[in-house]
N, C-alpha and C positions, 0 to 999 in steps of 0.2 A: 186674494190671490190674483184675480183678474187685473187689478190696478198695478200690482207688482210686475206681472208679465208684460203689460203694456209699457210700463216704464223701462223695463229691461230691453224690450224689443226696440223702443225708440232710441235707447242708448247705443244700439248696434249700428245705427246710421252714421253718427260722427266717428265712431270707432273704425268702421269699415272704410270711411272716407280717408281717415288718417293713414290706415294701412296701405290703401291703394295708392295714395300720393307718394309715400315713401318708396313703395315697391316699384312704381312706374318710373320714378326718377332714377333710382339705382340701376334698374335694368337698362334704361335708355343711355345712361352714362357709362355703362360697363364697356370694357375693351372688346373690340371685335366689330366688324362691319357686316350687318345682316345682308346688305345689298350684294357685296362681293361674295359672301358665303352662298347666297341664294343662286347667283349666276354661276358659280363654280359647280354647285351641286346639279343644277338643271341643264347647263349647257356645256359643262366641261371646260369653260374658259379659264385659263390660268390668270393669276392676279395681274401679272405684268402686261397681259394682252387686253385687259379691260379698259376701254376708252372712257374718258370723262363723260362723254355724251350718253353712253349706255348706262353709266352709274346714275346720272341725273334723271334720265327717263325712268329708271327703275325706282328711284327714290320717290318720284312724283306718283308713280303707279301705286305705291304702298303708303303714300302720305307722309313719308319721312323727310320731305323737303320743308315741312311746316315747323314752326317753333315748338319746343317740347311742351310748353304749357297749352298750346292750341291742340296738340295731339292728345294730351290728357283729357281735355274738355270733350273732344270728339269721342274718345273711347268711353268716357263716363256717360255720355248721352246714349251711346250704343248699349252699354250693359244695363241701363235702366229698362231696356226692352228685352233683356237677356240675349242681346246680340253681341257676341264676343269677337265678331269679325271673322276673317278667313285666315287659315294657316298660311304662312309664307312658304311652307315646305311643299304642300300639294294642292293649295287653293281650296281645300274642303272647309266647310263651316267648322269653326272651333268647337261649338257646342255639340255638334254631331260626333266629333272624335272623342270628346270627353264623355258623352253619354254612352259610348261603346265601352269605355274602359273603367269608368267610375264604379259601376257595380262590382267589378272584380276586386278593386282595392278596398271598397267598403266591406265586402264579404270577408276578406282576409283580416281586416282590422277588427271587425266585430267578433269573429271567431277567436282572434288572438287576445282581445280584452277579456272575453268570457273565460278563456282558459287561464289567463293570468290571475284573475280574481278567484276562480274556482280552486286553484292550487295554492296561491299565496296566502289567502285568508285563513284556511284551516292550518296551514303550516305555521303561520304567525301565532295563531291561538295555541297550537301545540308547543311551540317554542316558549311562549309566555308561561304556560302551565308547568312545563318540564324544564325550566331554566336551570342550566348547569348539568343536566344529564348528558350521558355519552351520546345519545341519539341527537339531542339538540345541538351539541357542539359539532358533531359530525355533519349534520345537515347544513348547518351554518357555514362550515368550512367548504363544503362542496358547492353550495350556492354562490359563495363569493368567488370561487374559482371560475364558475360559469360567468358571473357578472363581469369579471376582468377580461373575458375573451371578446374581442370585437366581432360584430355580427358577420362581417364579410369573411373573416378568418374561419369562424364557425361554419359558415356556408361551404367554404372550400374543404374543410375537414369532413363534413357530412357527405359532400359529393365524392370525395376521395374514398371513404370507407363504405358508404351505403348507396351511392349512386352509380356504381359501375366503374369507378375510377381505377382502383387497383384491387379491391377486395370483393365486397358483395354488391350485387346489383338488385337492391331491395326496393328502392323508391325511384320514381322518375324524377329527372332534374331539369326538364325542359317543358315549358308551357303549362297549361291547366287541364288539357284533355289529350287522350291518346288519339292517334290518327284514325279517322273514321268513327269517332265517338259520337258525332252528331246524329248518327242513325241508331244509337243505343236506346233502349227503353229508359224512361225517366230515372228509375231507381238505379239502374246500372250506370247511367251517365253521372248521377250524383255521387255514387261510390267512386267512380273513376276520377271525378273532380277532387273529392276529399283525399284520395290516394296521392294525387299530384301535389297537393298543397301541404302535405305533412311536414316536409323539410322547411319550406318557406315559413310556415306558421311557427315552427319551433324556433327558427332564427329570430322571429319577431317577438317571441315571448320569453325566452329563457333569461334574458338580462333583467327583466322586471321581477322575476321570482324572488331573487335575493333582496332587492330594494324594497318591494312592497311587503314581503313577509317580515322583514326587520322593522319596517314602519308599523305594521300591525302589532308586532310583539311589543314594541315600545309604548304604543298607544294603550294596549290592553293592560300592561303592567302599571301604567299610570292610573288607569281607571280602577284597578283592583285595590289601590291604596286609598280610594275615596271612602268617606264615611258611610254612604248608603250601601256599599258592598259589604263593609264590616257588619252593618246592621242586619243585612240579609243573611249573612253567615251566622251571626249570633242567634237568629231566630230558628236556626236548625235546618235551613233549606239545603238540599243536596248541592254539592259543589258544581255539578254540571248545570243545574238550573241557575245558580248564581252567576256563572260565567256566561252561559249562552243567552239567558233571558234578561239579565240585568247589566252585566259588565260589557258584553260584546256589542250590544246595540249602541252604547255610548262610545265605545272604542272604534266603531266603524265610521264615525263622522270625519276624522282626518283622512281616512282612506278614500272617502268619496271625493274629497277635494283633489286628490291625485288624478282622478279620472280625467279632469279637464286638462292636465298636463300630459297624460299618457297618449291621448289621441293625436295631438300634433307631432309628438315624438315618433309615433308609429308611422304616421304619414311620411315623415322625413326618412325614417328607416326603410320605408317601402321603396324608395328610389334605389337604394343599394340592392335590396333583396330581389326586387322585381327584375332588375337588370341582370343579376347573376343567374337567376333561374328562368330568365326569358318569359316572364309573366306579363301579358299584355294589359297592364294596369296603368293607373295615373302616374305612379313613380317612374316606370320605364318611359312613358310618354314625356314626362317632365325632363328626364335626362336627355332624351333625344332632342327635345325642343331647345334646351340650353346649348347643345352642340351645334344646332342649326341656326342659332340666334333667331328663333321663331318668337318674336315679341308677343303677338296676340295670344299664342298658346301658353307662354310662360305667365303672362298676366292673368289669364283665365284660371290656370291651375293655382296660382298664388292666392287669387281672390276666393276661390272655392275652398281652399285649405284654411284660409283665415276665417271664413264664415263657419265652417265646420268646427273649428276651434272655439269660436265664440259661442256657438250653439252647445258645445260640450260643457262649457262653463255654466251656461244657463241651466242645462239639465242637472248638473251636479248641485246647483243651488236649490233646485226643486226637490231633488232626492233628499237633501238635508232635512227638510221638514217631514218627509215620510219616515226618516230613520229616527229623528229625535223630536219627540213631542214638545220639548221645551222651547223649540225654535218655531217662530211663525214668520210670515212674510212681512208683518207689520213691526217686527222686533221681538224681543224676548218676552215670553209670558210671565 
């Protein structure tokens, strides 16, 4: 296992290099001038009033006067020491701004992934066991209706009906804490935080219920047709034991692979949800950085997101072995 982990960690280096090269060049070549944008935001200077001298001085200040390959090499040397530079927007260190917001986004995503698997796996097992029943067809129909609704539209619907829009004011729709919650006791502050993220977490999870539960159903139905399941049934084992102890463990293997894809998708979805609900997380920060053409911040967020995605793939590979004893790090036994 140690050799496998070392090999995979070493493979992260060229993979991350490739991702950062592509991301850096795409961002640098994207339309929009960060210099003029910065001057407009900070000094209120209109575009036609910006002189060429001011532009050149500002480019030199932020290192934008250098060739793109040289800027990438400078940036690469900086992140080797975890120095992502300073934000063009407010001159604060990028790593400090990310450290403030990253825990919020990670918390939202961990809770969402936990809820997705907690709901989707039992639902998929039930659908496989009760295939063709009225409840199975009804739940499938309802879940696919949810799956077809875009997350931003669902957020608007929830705000309209449950967030004090026109009907019930049940859940807060702004931020993660109530005003003055910083002085609450820990348990009360935690409850207030959970109450604030009910709607955002639902928007991050509902779309995956249908997808993952159907995937679980198909995987379990395929395993139930295997010879070892028939043998266990022929020996007189109870159906619940055959399904939960023998079939489900093998059917979970494809579900684990999806974990590596859910994480980046949820980080991407956080941009929309965090912006709508004014949650001070990485998603909102990334959206604001794109509008401000804040290159250092955009690159830092893209790099961290890519690293978390690759880390998720590595974790899913490790969990493989824990779920299926037939699989080892050195190959199949």
